[in-house]
N, C-alpha and C positions, 0 to 999 in steps of 0.2 A: 446480700451484697455480692457474694461470690458469683451468683448467676448474672448479676448486672455487669460485673467485671468481665466475665466470659463473653457476654453479648457484645460489650464494647470492644473487646479484643477481636472478635469475629468481624464486626463491622469495620474495624481499622484494617484488617487484612483485605477485606473486599475493597476498601478505598484505595489501598496500594495497588491492588489488581486493576482497578479502574484506571489508574494512572497510565497503565501500559496499553490501553485501548485494545483489549484482547480480541475483539471481533475483527478489527483491521489487521492485527498481527497474524490471525489465522490464515489469511490469504498469503501473507509473506512466507509462512512456514510451508504452505503447499508449493509455492514457487521454488523455494530453496530445496525442498525434498526432491522434486522432479528434476531440477537442474543438476543436482548432485548425482542422481541416479543416471541421467542421460550422459553426464560428463564422464562417468565411469564405465559407460556401455553396459550398465546393469550389473556391474560386479563390485560395487562399493561395499566395503565392510560395514556391518551394522553399527559398530562403534563409531566409525567415521561419520556415517549418516546422522547418528544421534548427536554427535558433537556439532555438526554443521547446522542442524535444525535448531537445537537448543541454544547454541551460541548466537545464531542470528536472531532468534526470538528474543533473547535477553537484550541484545544490542538495540533491536527495534523497540522493545518495551521501554528500555532506558531512555532512548531518544524521545519517545512519546511523553514520558514522565517529565523530562527536562523541558520539553516544549510547553507542557502545561504550566510549568513554573514560570517560564518566560511570558506566557500569554494569560496569566491568571486574572489580571485586571480586565483585559479585553473579554475573556470568557464570562466574567461577571456581568457584562452588559447584555449578553445574549440569552434569550430564553432557553435555547437548547443546550447551553453549556453552564448556565448559572448554578446548576445543582451539582457540578463536579466537585471533587473533594477540596480543591484549593479555594475557588471563589466562594464556596459555601462555608468555609472555615473549619471543615472537619479535619483537615491536615494543614500543617504549617509549611510554608515554602521551603524552609531549611531541611525538614525531614523528607520532603518530596524530592528535593535536589540531591540529598545524600542517597536516597533510595535509587534514583535514576543513575547517578554516577557509579554506584556500587554494582548494579546489575549490568551496566554497560561494560565496565571493566571485566567483570566475570565472563560476559559473553565474548569479549575479545580474547581472553585467555583460552577459552574453550575452542574458539576458532583457530587460534595459533596452534592448537594441538592437531589440526588437520593440515593446513599449509599456511605459511606466512602471507601469501597473496590473499587468501580468504580473510585473514584478520585485517590486512591493510585495506581491502575493499570495504569491510564493515566499518572501519574507522572513518573512511571517506564518506560512507553513507550517513553516519551519525553527524559528522562535521558539516556536510553540505545541507543536511536537513535543518540543523539548528542554527548554523551561522549564515546560510544563504537563503534558503526557502522561508524560514520563520520570519526574518525581518522584511523580506520582500512582499509578504502577504499584506503589509501595510503600505506598500509603496507602488506596486504595479499590478495590473490585471494579468500580466504574463506569469504570475507566480505559479499558476496551475501547471503550465508547461515546464517551468523550471523545477518545480517540486516533483514532477513525474520522474526526474532523473534519479534522485535517491530512492524513489519508490520502486524503480525498476532494477536498481543495483543488486538486490538479493538474488536475482537470476544469475548474475555473475559470481556472487559469493558462493552459491551452491556448486556451480561448475568448478570454480577455483578450489574449493574444498576437496573435490574428488580428484581433480587432475593436476592442479598446481599451475596451470597456464590458462590463458583465455584464447581458445580457438575461434575462428569465424562463426562456427555453429552456436557458440555461447551468445554471440551478439544477436542472433535471430530470436532467442528467448527474451533478451533485453528489449528488443524492438516491440515484441508482442505485448509485454507487460507495460512498457512505456505508453504505447498508443491506447491500450485498454483504459488506462487511467483518465484520459481526457474526457470521453463521454461520461464516464462514471462520476468524476468529481464535478463536472459541469452540471449534471443533473442535480446533484446535492446542493451545489451553489445556487441553482435556480430556485429550488424548493425553500431555501433558507436565506434568500437574497436580502430580505429586510433585516433579518437577524444579523447577517454579516455586516451590513451597512451600519447598524447600531454599534457593533463591536469595533468598527474602524478598519475592517478588512477590505482591501480593494479587490474583491472577487469580480470577475467579468459581469455576471448578471446584476451586480449592485450598481454598475455604471452603464448598463444596457437596458433601459426601461422597457423597451418593446421586445427584447429578447431575440431580435433577428440575428445579431452577431453571435450570441450564445448558441442558438440553434444551428447556425452555419458551422461553427467550430465543432459542435458535437457530431454533426454529420461527417465533416471532414475527418475527424478522428476515427469514427467507426468505419468509414470507407477505406482509410489508409490501413486499418487493421486487417482488412480482407487479404490483400497481397502479402502483408507482413506475416499473417498467420500461415501462409502457404510455404514460407521460407524453410521451416523445419523439415519439410519433406525434401526440398531441394538440397538441404544440408545433410541429408541422410539420417535425421533424427526420428523420422516418422514415415509411415508408408502411405499407400494409396487410400486406405480406408480413412485415415486421418485427414488426408487432403480433401476428400469428398465431404467429410463431416465439418471440416473447417470452413469450407465454402458455404455450406448450409447454415452453420451457426453465424457466420459473418453476414450473410444476406439477411438473416432474421434480426441481427443486431442493428444493421444499417436501417432496416425498416422501422425499428423502434426509434432510432435517432431521427429519421425523416418525419415520423409522426410527431415527435416533440418539436422539430423545427417548424412544421406547418401549423401546429396548434399548441402554442406554448402555454400549457395549463399545468396545474398541479398533477392532474391525472396522467398526462403524457410524460411528465418529468419522472413521476414515480414508476411508470411503465419502463422507461429507459433505465432507471436505477435498478429495478428488479432484473431487467434483462442483463445488465452488467454483472450482477451478482450470480447469475446462472452461467453466463458466458465463460468467465475465466475458469471456474472449476471444471466445467464441461470440456473445454478445449484442452486443459491440462490432463484430464482423465483420458481423452482420446489419444493424446500423445503418449501417455504411459502404456495404453493398451495396444497401440499399433506401432511399437518400435520395431524396425526391421531386424 
């Protein structure tokens, strides 16, 4: 009986972890860490960096958990999400909501230990994600563009945690992360368009049967990312090696987006998705390694 209880407790812990969408949150933490490091000109105290990363991670995880509470019935209609802790019945909505609220509050307290602006931006991120983006997913296909705003705000949170202000250079990071999300999430939406339609989500591919508009927007997002990715060099955040690498990475990313736009298949959508998962860590690493 004790072994069964221990196993159940372990599974429950994993269910709570799943509520936070840890794979998605890992990208958020990379962005926050780099933004904080750049905002401090490489002189950020380890304790401040830890508070910024951990605090933002908790706020992001809490928002994801609360989002799952709000969308639990819709998630239950979709094959890719029906096995999540709430639609499957492994967790109750009340305990998931409490968990999400507690870790969000804890994250905001940790961020307040860096600068008030960082905590304020994190609160704005959570509120816009839950109160704006989440309901708009059922109302308009523009939700991806709107949802990319809270998705990019962690770049500003990290910068604010280190510096306490938002300089123009911080917005170059925001633009990069914002534009990256468009081809990334459009490729996901295309792969699961039937699932999203069953769930009642108005994702662009669900209302774009031939995928022409979806492909065009993916290309536009990837193409806009190329000049946006060069702005950190112009802002003094990165050097010539980064500039050259960003051009090459951007051209490769655009090529993947064009391949998807021309041949809208599962294979090309997966190719674009994989490219997006390589692009962001790679360009952040370049920026880190080539700071003037």
